[in-house]
Every structure is written in structure tokens, then in C-alpha cells.
C-alpha positions in Angstrom: -44.3 91.7 146.3 -44.5 89.7 142.8 -45.8 86.6 142.6 -43.7 83.2 143.6 -42.2 81.3 146.2 -40.0 83.5 149.0 -36.0 83.5 148.3 -33.8 82.2 151.0 -32.7 85.5 152.8 -29.1 84.9 153.4 -27.6 87.8 155.3 -24.0 87.3 154.9 -22.8 89.9 157.4 -18.9 90.4 159.0 -19.5 88.7 162.1 -22.4 86.1 161.5 -24.2 84.8 158.5 -28.2 84.9 159.4 -30.8 83.0 157.2 -34.7 83.4 157.0 -37.0 81.6 155.1 -41.0 82.4 154.8 -43.8 80.9 153.6 -46.9 83.7 152.2 -50.2 82.6 152.0 -53.8 83.6 152.7 -53.2 84.6 156.1 -49.8 86.5 154.9 -46.0 85.7 156.1 -45.5 83.1 158.1 -42.1 82.0 159.8 -40.5 78.9 158.5 -36.9 79.3 159.5 -34.3 81.6 161.3 -31.4 80.7 162.6 -27.8 82.3 162.4 -24.2 81.4 163.0 -20.8 83.3 164.3 -18.0 83.9 162.0 -14.7 84.1 163.3 -12.7 87.6 163.1 -11.5 88.6 160.1 -13.4 86.1 158.0 -15.1 89.3 156.1 -13.7 92.3 156.1 -14.5 95.4 154.7 -17.0 93.6 152.7 -14.1 91.6 151.2 -14.8 87.8 152.2 -10.9 86.7 153.1 -11.7 83.0 154.2 -14.5 81.9 152.0 -14.6 78.6 152.9 -15.7 79.4 156.4 -18.4 81.0 154.6 -19.2 78.2 152.9 -19.2 76.1 155.9 -21.5 78.4 157.7 -23.7 78.7 155.5 -24.1 74.6 155.0 -24.8 74.1 158.4 -27.3 76.6 158.5 -29.0 74.8 155.9 -28.6 71.6 157.3 -29.9 72.4 160.4 -32.9 73.8 159.1 -33.4 70.8 156.5 -34.0 73.6 154.1 -34.0 72.3 150.3 -34.8 75.3 148.3 -32.1 76.5 146.6 -32.9 80.2 144.8 -31.6 82.6 147.6 -31.4 86.8 148.3 -28.3 87.7 149.4 -27.2 91.3 149.5 -24.5 93.8 150.0 -22.7 96.9 151.7 -20.1 99.4 152.3 -17.6 101.5 150.5 -17.7 99.2 147.4 -21.5 99.8 147.0 -22.6 103.3 145.7 -25.9 104.4 145.7 -27.1 107.7 144.0 -30.4 109.2 143.2 -30.1 111.2 139.7 -32.6 112.9 138.0 -33.0 112.2 134.7 -35.0 113.3 131.1 -38.3 111.2 131.0 -37.9 108.2 129.1 -39.0 104.5 128.4 -37.2 101.5 130.7 -36.3 100.3 127.1 -34.6 103.9 126.2 -33.3 104.2 130.3 -31.7 100.5 130.0 -30.1 101.5 127.0 -28.7 104.9 128.2 -28.0 103.7 132.1 -24.4 102.8 131.4 -23.4 106.5 130.1 -25.4 108.0 132.7 -23.5 106.1 135.6 -19.9 106.7 134.5 -21.1 110.3 135.2 -21.9 109.6 139.1 -19.6 106.6 139.3 -16.0 107.0 141.1 -14.9 103.5 139.6 -14.3 102.0 136.1 -17.8 100.9 134.7 -16.3 97.9 133.5 -15.4 96.8 136.9 -19.4 97.3 138.2 -22.7 95.7 138.1 -25.4 98.6 137.5 -28.8 98.6 138.9 -32.0 100.8 138.7 -35.2 102.1 139.8 -37.6 104.4 138.3 -38.3 106.5 141.7 -41.0 108.9 140.8 -41.7 110.2 137.0 -42.7 114.3 137.1 -44.5 114.1 133.4 -45.5 117.9 133.5 -41.3 118.7 134.0 -40.3 115.9 131.8 -37.9 114.5 134.5 -37.9 111.4 136.7 -36.2 110.4 139.7 -33.7 107.2 139.2 -31.7 105.4 142.1 -28.7 104.2 140.5 -26.9 101.2 142.3 -23.5 100.1 141.6 -21.2 97.1 143.2 -17.5 96.2 142.4 -18.0 92.7 140.2 -15.2 91.6 142.1 -17.2 91.3 145.4 -20.4 90.6 144.1 -18.7 87.3 142.5 -17.1 86.4 145.6 -20.7 86.6 147.5 -22.5 84.8 144.4 -19.5 82.1 144.7 -20.0 81.2 148.2 -23.4 80.6 147.5 -22.9 78.3 145.0 -20.5 76.4 146.8 -22.6 75.7 149.7 -25.3 74.4 146.9 -27.7 77.6 146.7 -28.7 79.4 143.7 -28.6 83.2 143.8 -31.1 85.0 142.0 -31.4 88.5 143.5 -28.6 90.5 145.0 -29.6 93.1 147.0 -28.1 96.2 148.9 -28.6 96.2 152.6 -30.1 99.8 152.8 -33.2 98.3 150.6 -33.6 95.2 152.5 -33.9 97.2 155.4 -36.6 99.6 153.8 -38.7 95.8 152.5 -38.5 94.8 156.3 -39.8 98.3 157.4 -42.8 98.5 155.0 -43.7 95.2 155.3 -44.0 95.3 159.3 -45.0 98.7 159.7 -46.3 100.5 156.7 -45.2 104.2 155.4 -47.3 107.0 156.2 -47.6 110.4 154.2 -45.7 113.2 155.3 -43.4 110.9 157.5 -39.5 110.6 157.3 -38.3 106.9 159.2 -34.5 106.8 159.5 -33.5 102.8 159.7 -30.2 102.0 160.5 -28.7 98.9 160.8 -25.4 99.0 163.1 -23.3 95.5 162.3 -20.1 94.6 163.3 -18.2 96.7 161.3 -20.7 98.8 159.3 -23.6 101.3 159.8 -26.4 101.3 157.1 -28.4 104.0 157.0 -31.3 104.8 154.9 -33.7 108.0 155.1 -36.8 107.4 153.6 -39.8 110.1 153.0 -43.4 109.5 152.0 -42.1 105.5 151.4 -39.3 106.6 148.9 -35.8 106.7 149.8 -33.9 110.0 150.0 -30.7 109.3 151.5 -28.6 106.2 151.9 -25.2 106.1 153.5 -23.0 103.2 154.8 -20.7 104.2 157.4 -17.7 102.1 158.1 -18.2 101.7 162.2 -19.9 99.2 164.5 -20.0 96.8 167.4 -16.3 95.7 166.7 -15.0 99.0 167.5 -16.6 98.8 171.1 -15.4 95.1 171.4 -11.7 96.3 170.4 -11.9 99.2 173.1 -12.8 97.0 175.7 -9.8 94.4 174.9 -7.8 97.1 174.5 -8.2 98.7 177.7 -8.7 95.7 180.0 -6.3 93.7 178.2 -8.5 90.6 177.5 -9.1 88.4 174.8 -11.8 89.5 171.7 -13.9 86.8 173.1 -14.1 87.5 176.6 -14.6 91.6 175.7 -17.5 90.5 173.5 -19.7 88.9 176.4 -18.9 91.8 178.4 -20.0 94.3 175.4 -23.2 92.6 175.8 -24.0 92.4 179.4 -22.3 88.6 179.9 -19.1 87.9 182.1 -16.1 85.7 181.1 -16.5 84.0 184.4 -13.0 84.0 185.9 -12.0 87.5 185.0 -15.1 88.8 186.5 -14.0 89.7 189.4 -10.6 91.4 188.0 -12.9 94.2 185.8 -15.3 96.5 187.5 -19.1 96.4 185.2 -18.9 100.3 185.4 -15.2 100.5 183.3 -16.9 98.4 181.3 -20.2 100.5 181.1 -17.9 103.4 180.7 -16.2 101.8 177.7 -19.5 101.1 176.1 -20.8 104.8 176.8 -17.8 106.4 175.4 -17.9 104.6 172.0 -21.7 104.7 171.9 -21.2 108.7 171.7 -18.7 108.4 169.0 -21.0 106.3 167.0 -24.0 108.6 167.7 -22.3 111.6 167.2 -20.6 110.1 163.7 -24.6 109.2 162.5 -25.7 112.6 163.3 -23.0 114.2 161.0 -24.7 112.0 158.2 -28.5 113.4 159.3 -27.5 116.8 159.5 -25.7 116.3 155.7 -28.9 115.1 154.8 -31.0 117.6 156.4 -28.8 120.4 154.7 -29.9 118.8 151.1 -33.4 118.0 151.7 -36.7 120.0 151.0 -38.1 119.1 154.2 -35.8 117.7 157.1 -37.9 116.9 159.7 -37.1 113.2 161.0 -40.1 111.5 162.9 -38.3 108.4 163.9 -35.2 106.5 164.2 -35.8 102.5 163.7 -32.3 100.8 165.0 -31.7 97.4 163.8 -28.4 95.0 163.9 -26.5 92.9 166.0 -25.0 96.1 168.0 -28.6 97.8 168.7 -29.3 95.0 171.1 -26.9 97.4 173.6 -29.8 99.8 175.1 -27.1 102.3 176.2 -26.6 103.0 172.2 -30.0 103.2 171.3 -31.0 106.0 173.7 -28.0 107.6 172.9 -28.3 108.0 169.1 -32.2 109.1 170.5 -30.6 111.7 172.9 -28.2 113.6 170.7 -30.3 113.3 167.1 -33.5 114.6 169.4 -35.7 111.8 167.4 -37.6 108.9 169.0 -35.2 105.9 168.5 -36.7 102.2 168.9 -35.0 99.1 167.8 -36.7 97.0 165.1 -38.6 94.5 165.4 -39.1 92.6 161.8 -41.4 89.8 163.2 -44.3 92.5 164.3 -46.1 91.6 161.2 -45.4 87.9 160.7 -46.9 85.0 162.5 -44.9 81.8 163.6 -45.6 78.6 165.2 -44.8 79.2 169.1 -44.3 75.3 169.7 -41.5 76.0 167.0 -40.3 79.4 167.9 -41.0 80.9 171.4 -41.8 84.4 171.7 -38.8 85.0 174.1 -36.2 83.7 170.8 -38.0 85.7 168.4 -37.7 88.9 170.6 -34.0 87.6 171.7 -33.8 87.6 167.2 -35.3 90.6 166.6 -32.4 93.1 166.1 -30.0 91.0 164.4 -32.7 89.3 161.7 -33.9 92.8 159.9 -31.4 92.4 156.9 -32.4 88.9 156.4 -36.0 89.0 156.7 -36.1 92.1 154.1 -34.1 89.4 151.6 -36.3 86.6 152.9 -39.4 88.9 151.0 -38.0 89.0 148.1 -39.3 86.7 145.3 -37.6 84.0 143.1 -39.2 85.7 139.6 -37.4 88.7 140.6 -33.8 90.5 139.1 
């Protein structure tokens, strides 16, 4: 973490906008604000902003409600218009890499290079072999520009654009720490995307975004029980829409959730199998699950059972202090599943790129 003030961490997800603000001091990280507001269905589809005005209103509401005056903001993106590749290049200086990265990127990115923003990070120089591993990231300019525009319209200044998978990694490192010879799978299961980051010895080994999520469960409940999306969402999260509660057996909802949880866990496992087939050391020690859908207990249990790896819900406030008069431990615990990416973003500094 570089010097400078912490950015506002703004996680613009397909079902909600989450905001996190930290203050860094001698006693470590202190939570200044965490809040979120739900978005109507179809506001964001496959990462594309379908109704920017609604997103601007949501951000403005969060800033006003929490009396936030900071402007510098970190945002992140995910989905099929974001490409992350780990590549091996000849050893070169930072200046040489900056000059050649556009040409190198053209070989690995399935989009026109003029249509994307490029980012890169050197992972591990192997001096004796004259090589270095580099993480290459490309994201469609159109999508990035749309996200930046809603921030500007809400009066913010986005100084950092990150990727969900790397925000999870920052969150985990600060709260848990990476250990030698340990491989962790970080999963953020949102409404429409599962972001996966496999980290070994503190270094990203494999990332993938899967086009599945909690909305698949909601839609299946809605379809099978012939109820509204909002009622189905309440059932999914363990609530009851009241008047309808006598008409639907809870075990029927549980069966639907379990069936979809099995589908999602198998889809995740296929990606882990792909990683294992290409990795020198394929042993996975732990799976950490975050995202709104992680609040469904049976999903985390199903992922653990199908993968054969211990799985638990992330606690992004594990190594963060907070004023219990402002934030009750119960609220912090309820927020934990949805806060991971916003926390990872709020760790970024205003003087970072």
C-alpha cells in the first residue's frame, strides 16, 4: 500500500452499489463508512450500464447519506469484456515494457487493441533465465468510459480502475495474509458474475469470470413458483413475502436453491479442474467465498463438498477497527459477504494508478 489518502471504494455491481471508506493511521485501518443501495433488475446487464441515471442516483444517495466529501475513488470491472492473461516475456526494464506492451498485448487479446485500455504488472522476474512473468489486463474502453462517466456525474473523481479479482486479493491479503506454499481460491459470487482468483504464494496464478450468479437462483424460484422477482429474492435470502407464505412450502424453495447451488458449484469446479490441469502444484488449501450470494449457507457448503476443499465466507473487516457506537458487530457481520470488493477498492490510495 503506497502513501497517500485512501480512495473511496465504490463497487458498482449488477444488483447493488456498495461504498467503503477507510482511514489509515498508526493503529491500522479504521472503518469510516460502509453502505449500499440496491439497484432495480436490468440496470446493469453483463457489465454494461443499461440505465446510467439510476446508477448516478444510487451513488449520490450513498455519498449524501454518509456525508462523504472525498472525491478520489477506486472502481473495478469484471465480466467477459475484461481479459486477464499471465504471460512470460524476455527480461526488460519498466520503460522497455511500457513501449512494447501494446504489441505484446495484440497477441493475447481477442479485441481490437484500439478498443481497449491496457494494464500490466510484473509478477516475478526470473533473472537467471532472462525471463519475467507479467499479468496483462485489458478492458473495453466503452465500458470503462461508462463507469467513469457515472462517477463524474455523481461528483466523484475516479483515480483507480481495478479488476474485481485483484480487489478480492487485496482484501484477503490485508485481513488474512498469504502464507508460503499455500494456495487460496478467492470467489466473489455476485448477482450475475462469479469472479475467481487462484492465488499461490501470494501471486495470482489463474483468474476467470463465470457468467453465473445469484440472479439465476432468484429467476428459477420465480419461474417455478410463479411469483414476482422481489418475492423470489426474499425467499432466496431466507425471508418470506408474507401473504404468499402459506401457499409455498419452504422445502420447495430449499430444493430449488440446492439444485442451483449444485449447478454453480459444478461450474466453479470445472474452472478449478482446468487450473489443476495446467498448474505445477494443483493442491488447493482453502476457498474463500464472498458476494451477496455467499450469504446462502447451503451454497458455501455445496462448494466445499463438490471441491473437497474447506470453504468459508470471507470477513473483509477481520483486520479492521471500527467504532461500535457507529457500527454494531451484528451489522458488520451481516455486511461481510457483500463488502469484499468494496473493501479491496477502499485500500487503494489516491496517488496510485
